[in-house]
ZAMARGU-4260 file (C-alpha; in steps of 0.2 Angstrom, whole numbers, plus 5000, padded with zeros to 4 digits):
<rodrens>
0) 4951/5241/4976 | 4947/5231/4992 | 4949/5236/5010 | 4952/5222/5022 | 4961/5219/5038
5) 4972/5205/5031 | 4975/5208/5012 | 4990/5197/5011 | 4983/5180/5014 | 4993/5169/5003
10) 4994/5181/4988 | 5010/5187/4980 | 5013/5205/4978 | 5019/5211/4961 | 5020/5229/4964
15) 5019/5241/4979 | 5020/5260/4981 | 5016/5274/4993 | 5000/5284/4990 | 4993/5299/4999
20) 4977/5308/4998 | 4973/5327/4997 | 4970/5337/5013 | 4952/5335/5019 | 4941/5344/5032
25) 4936/5327/5040 | 4942/5309/5042 | 4928/5302/5030 | 4934/5314/5016 | 4952/5309/5019
30) 4947/5291/5018 | 4938/5294/5002 | 4952/5304/4994 | 4964/5290/4998 | 4952/5277/4991
35) 4950/5287/4975 | 4969/5289/4972 | 4971/5270/4975 | 4957/5266/4963 | 4964/5278/4950
40) 4981/5269/4950 | 4973/5252/4949 | 4978/5246/4966 | 4971/5229/4972 | 4972/5234/4990
45) 4980/5247/5002 | 4989/5242/5017 | 4998/5251/5032 | 4985/5265/5031 | 4989/5280/5042
50) 4979/5296/5045 | 4987/5312/5051 | 4978/5327/5058 | 4986/5344/5058 | 4980/5362/5063
55) 4980/5374/5048 | 4980/5392/5054 | 4977/5407/5042 | 4977/5425/5045 | 4963/5434/5036
60) 4963/5453/5033 | 4948/5462/5027 | 4946/5480/5022 | 4931/5483/5033 | 4931/5468/5045
65) 4950/5470/5050 | 4961/5455/5054 | 4955/5438/5061 | 4964/5422/5064 | 4956/5406/5058
70) 4961/5388/5063 | 4954/5372/5056 | 4960/5354/5058 | 4965/5345/5041 | 4967/5327/5038
75) 4978/5317/5026 | 4979/5298/5023 | 4994/5289/5018 | 4996/5270/5014 | 5005/5257/5004
80) 4996/5252/4988 | 4998/5235/4982 | 4995/5226/4966 | 4994/5207/4966 | 5002/5195/4954
</rodrens>
């Protein structure tokens, strides 16, 4: 799979589909997840990539430590995978 700013330069697309990567704790891992999904599905390129950040809040209760609220930012990548003719 290649990543480029203009992957459609004169090439005909045979197939396209939406892909998304697993949640990740940072943007680099979200990119890696998206790239791995595309490669596993034999995509030639991924276009129109978007990354979304969201807050993930959990309440944790411990017998001795009591209750605590944890918030972390998670990232997920989306894009259109393409396979050229």
